C-alpha positions, 0 to 999 in steps of 0.5 A, spaced: 356 524 940 358 527 935 354 532 931 350 531 925 354 537 921 361 533 924 359 526 923 356 526 915 362 528 911 365 523 915 361 517 914 360 519 906 368 519 905 368 513 910 366 508 905 371 510 899 377 510 904 375 503 906 374 500 899 381 503 898 384 500 904 382 493 905 384 490 912 386 496 914 386 496 923 381 500 926 386 504 930 389 507 923 382 509 921 381 512 927 387 516 927 387 518 920 379 521 922 383 524 928 376 520 932 377 516 938 376 508 936 369 508 940 366 514 935 369 510 929 366 502 931 359 507 932 360 510 925 362 503 922 355 501 926 351 506 923 354 504 916 352 497 916 345 499 916 346 504 910 344 502 903 339 503 897 331 504 898 328 497 899 333 495 904 334 487 902 339 483 903 343 486 897 342 493 898 345 495 905 353 496 906 357 490 909 362 490 913 367 485 914 371 485 921 377 480 922 380 481 929 382 489 929 381 491 922 375 491 918 374 491 910 368 493 906 365 487 902 359 491 898 359 498 898 351 499 895 353 504 890 357 509 894 363 509 890 359 511 885 359 519 884 352 522 886 348 523 880 341 529 882 335 529 878 333 535 875 328 537 881 334 535 886 340 539 882 334 545 881 333 545 889 341 544 891 341 550 887 336 554 890 337 553 897 345 554 896 343 561 892 338 563 899 344 560 904 349 565 900 345 571 901 344 569 908 347 574 914 351 570 918 354 565 914 362 564 916 364 562 909 359 564 903 366 563 899 365 555 899 357 556 898 359 560 892 364 555 889 359 550 891 354 553 888 358 555 881 360 547 881 353 545 881 351 550 876 356 548 872 354 541 872 347 542 871 348 546 865 351 540 862 347 535 863 342 533 859 335 534 861 337 538 867 334 545 867 333 549 871 325 551 870 322 558 870 318 557 875 323 555 880 327 560 877 322 565 879 321 563 886 328 563 887 328 571 883 322 572 888 325 569 895 332 572 893 328 580 892 325 579 898 331 577 903 334 584 899 329 588 901 329 585 908 337 585 909 336 593 907 331 594 912 335 590 917 342 595 916 338 601 916 333 599 922 327 601 917 320 597 919 317 593 914 310 592 911 309 585 909 303 581 907 304 574 910 301 568 909 299 563 914 299 556 914 296 554 921 290 558 919 290 559 911 290 567 911 293 572 908 295 578 912 298 585 912 303 586 918 307 592 919 313 589 923 320 591 927 326 587 923 331 584 929 335 578 925 335 574 919 335 566 921 337 559 918 333 554 921 332 546 919 334 549 912 329 555 912 330 562 912 326 566 917 326 574 918 325 574 926 321 581 928 317 585 933 310 584 929 306 590 932 299 587 931 300 581 935 304 586 939 310 579 940 316 577 937 314 573 931 318 568 926 316 569 919 318 564 913 321 568 908 318 564 902 311 565 905 312 573 905 307 575 898 310 582 899 315 587 903 315 594 903 320 598 906 317 603 910 320 611 912 320 610 919 325 607 924 324 600 927 320 601 934 321 594 938 320 595 945 326 594 949 323 587 952 323 584 944 327 578 945 331 573 940 328 566 939 331 560 942 332 556 936 336 551 938 331 545 940 326 547 933 321 551 932 315 547 934 316 546 940 309 541 943 306 544 950 302 540 954 296 544 954 296 543 946 291 538 943 294 531 942 292 527 936 292 519 935 294 517 927 295 511 924 300 512 918 300 507 912 308 506 910 308 512 905 305 517 910 310 515 916 315 521 914 310 525 918 314 522 924 320 524 922 318 531 919 314 533 925 316 532 933 311 526 935 310 524 942 310 516 941 310 512 935 308 504 935 310 500 930 304 497 926 303 491 921 306 491 915 309 498 915 304 502 919 305 506 925 301 509 930 303 517 933 301 521 938 303 528 936 301 535 939 298 541 934 296 548 936 291 549 930 285 544 928 284 547 921 292 546 921 291 538 923 285 537 918 289 540 912 295 535 914 291 529 914 286 531 908 293 532 904 295 524 906 289 521 904 288 514 905 294 514 908 292 516 915 286 514 919 285 519 925 284 514 932 283 521 937 280 525 938 273 525 936 273 532 934 278 532 929 276 526 925 269 530 925 272 536 922 276 532 917 270 528 915 266 535 914 271 539 910 272 532 906 265 532 905 265 540 903 270 538 898 267 532 895 260 536 894 264 542 891 267 536 886 261 533 884 257 540 883 263 543 878 262 536 874 255 537 873 255 543 872 257 545 865 256 552 866 262 552 873 261 552 879 257 557 884 256 558 891 249 558 890 249 551 886 254 548 892 252 549 899 258 550 905 
């Protein structure tokens, strides 16, 4: 089976190719795209299920097969040039800038050329501006990467202030940098953490401050790089298991996080079983989904969510009732 990085450009190119060549023989298409006929048929089957949000009968890409030929009878708008909103353009620009700074990227020239084209298009588009918030975030991220890369090059230890979302805490650590990684579209510093005495991955956008120390790296000989080939989070049998019922608007959870099972429900809902390592992290995830999720199991997770929600409700009520502002004595936790 072809990989995503190889298959996606081919899928994007197939529709305009077929639109320009109605009734083209499938064998010729396969030869032009340097794939087997079997792989091409898989690609066409996938294209058949692509279209605009809503996915009604008039939105999906429609193909017509006659004998060994294929014709696009409805393109669902894929013949039109891609138009990015301001937020989308900003996200792409920021991601490309970070990627251009990453070591190990084989063709940085292509990245920089793509960045220049998008920045030029952004500058010419009305209402599409890289706002100051995004620019500040990008500058901070690039500054962090610059310090980390310098420490890696000169083999110097780092002192970092790092936010850990699983525990919702900020800590200071001394680490010995090992390498920079780009995993699932995000940059990570892999380093030996002297506090945990283990190799850890630190997401660069969660490093709030970084300082180079005047001492060499001191990772022990047994420190080994992390295998990220299967993703960063690997569910373990000894981790707790949550059963969540997701509303249609919350189904993205099943796509963003690893789940062990997904059961389709009525009206676009779904029930998922997923492992989690930290109760605090799962509580915050559930609370962030609001009415879009119901905790079926375990009972202690449901109780923890209810307790945290009750505390938030009490604090909100106190803040509303007290004109002088909220104080800890007014709202017990």
